KOLRO-300310 format. One record per residue (C-alpha): residue in one letter; residue number from 1; y, x, z. Coordinates in nm, 2 decimals, padded with zeros to 4 digits. Each point is the difference from the previous one (the first is absolute). Layout:
<nodes>
+----+-----+--------+--------+--------+
| aa |   i |      v |      u |      w |
+----+-----+--------+--------+--------+
|  a | NUM |      Y |      X |      Z |
...
+----+-----+--------+--------+--------+
</nodes>
This chain:
<nodes>
+----+-----+--------+--------+--------+
| aa |   i |      v |      u |      w |
+----+-----+--------+--------+--------+
|  m |   1 | -04.85 |  07.59 | -00.53 |
|  t |   2 | -00.22 | -00.28 | -00.14 |
|  n |   3 | -00.13 | -00.08 |  00.33 |
|  t |   4 |  00.33 | -00.07 |  00.16 |
|  i |   5 |  00.21 | -00.32 |  00.02 |
|  v |   6 |  00.37 |  00.07 |  00.04 |
|  l |   7 |  00.22 | -00.28 |  00.12 |
|  l |   8 |  00.31 | -00.04 | -00.21 |
|  e |   9 |  00.34 | -00.04 |  00.16 |
|  g |  10 |  00.05 | -00.36 |  00.11 |
|  a |  11 | -00.38 | -00.06 |  00.03 |
|  l |  12 |  00.02 | -00.02 |  00.38 |
|  v |  13 |  00.26 | -00.24 |  00.15 |
|  t |  14 |  00.07 | -00.14 |  00.34 |
|  t |  15 |  00.22 | -00.27 |  00.14 |
|  n |  16 | -00.01 |  00.15 |  00.35 |
|  e |  17 |  00.29 |  00.23 |  00.07 |
|  a |  18 | -00.20 |  00.22 |  00.24 |
|  d |  19 | -00.26 |  00.08 | -00.27 |
|  r |  20 |  00.25 |  00.10 | -00.27 |
|  p |  21 |  00.02 |  00.38 |  00.09 |
|  m |  22 | -00.38 |  00.02 |  00.00 |
|  v |  23 | -00.02 | -00.17 | -00.34 |
|  s |  24 |  00.27 |  00.22 | -00.15 |
|  a |  25 | -00.20 |  00.30 |  00.14 |
|  l |  26 | -00.29 | -00.11 | -00.21 |
|  r |  27 |  00.15 |  00.04 | -00.34 |
|  g |  28 | -00.22 |  00.19 | -00.24 |
|  l |  29 | -00.30 | -00.05 |  00.23 |
|  g |  30 | -00.33 |  00.08 | -00.17 |
|  i |  31 | -00.33 | -00.14 |  00.09 |
|  n |  32 | -00.31 |  00.19 | -00.09 |
|  i |  33 | -00.25 | -00.27 | -00.10 |
|  n |  34 | -00.30 |  00.23 |  00.04 |
|  a |  35 |  00.07 |  00.00 |  00.38 |
|  l |  36 |  00.00 | -00.39 |  00.02 |
|  p |  37 | -00.30 | -00.19 |  00.12 |
|  r |  38 | -00.18 | -00.20 | -00.26 |
|  e |  39 |  00.08 | -00.32 |  00.16 |
|  t |  40 |  00.37 |  00.08 | -00.02 |
|  l |  41 | -00.03 |  00.09 | -00.37 |
|  y |  42 | -00.15 | -00.35 | -00.06 |
|  v |  43 |  00.28 | -00.16 |  00.18 |
|  l |  44 |  00.25 |  00.20 | -00.20 |
|  q |  45 | -00.17 | -00.08 | -00.33 |
|  d |  46 | -00.01 | -00.37 |  00.08 |
|  g |  47 |  00.37 |  00.00 |  00.09 |
|  i |  48 |  00.09 |  00.18 | -00.32 |
|  t |  49 | -00.22 | -00.24 | -00.21 |
|  i |  50 |  00.16 | -00.30 |  00.17 |
|  e |  51 |  00.35 |  00.13 | -00.07 |
|  l |  52 | -00.08 |  00.08 | -00.37 |
|  q |  53 | -00.14 | -00.35 | -00.05 |
|  a |  54 |  00.31 | -00.15 |  00.15 |
|  r |  55 |  00.23 |  00.21 | -00.22 |
|  e |  56 | -00.21 | -00.10 | -00.30 |
|  s |  57 |  00.02 | -00.36 |  00.09 |
|  r |  58 |  00.38 |  00.01 |  00.05 |
|  a |  59 |  00.04 |  00.18 | -00.34 |
|  v |  60 | -00.21 | -00.27 | -00.18 |
|  q |  61 |  00.21 | -00.27 |  00.16 |
|  v |  62 |  00.32 |  00.17 | -00.11 |
|  l |  63 | -00.12 |  00.04 | -00.35 |
|  s |  64 | -00.12 | -00.37 | -00.01 |
|  e |  65 |  00.33 | -00.12 |  00.13 |
|  q |  66 |  00.19 |  00.21 | -00.27 |
|  k |  67 | -00.22 | -00.14 | -00.26 |
|  i |  68 |  00.08 | -00.36 |  00.11 |
|  n |  69 |  00.38 |  00.09 |  00.01 |
|  i |  70 | -00.03 |  00.14 | -00.35 |
|  e |  71 | -00.17 | -00.31 | -00.13 |
|  h |  72 |  00.26 | -00.22 |  00.15 |
|  l |  73 |  00.27 |  00.21 | -00.16 |
|  s |  74 | -00.19 | -00.03 | -00.34 |
|  l |  75 |  00.00 | -00.38 |  00.02 |
+----+-----+--------+--------+--------+
</nodes>
C-alpha cells in the first residue's frame, strides 16, 4: 500500500466534546493519495516539509544547548 497514508493513533485530536466520537471512529483511517487532487498533494507536501524543518531546527537547538551545558560542566 505504497500509495496510502495511514493516520496513526493520536494523529487526530479535538478539543470539542461533540467531535470526539467522530475522531475516535476515524482511527486507522487510510487516505489513498492517488485519489487526491494535485493541489491537495502540494499542500500536504508543504505541510510535511514545514514540520520536518521545524523538528530539525528544534533538534539542532537541543543539541546546541547540550553542548553548551557540557562545556560549562567541563570548566
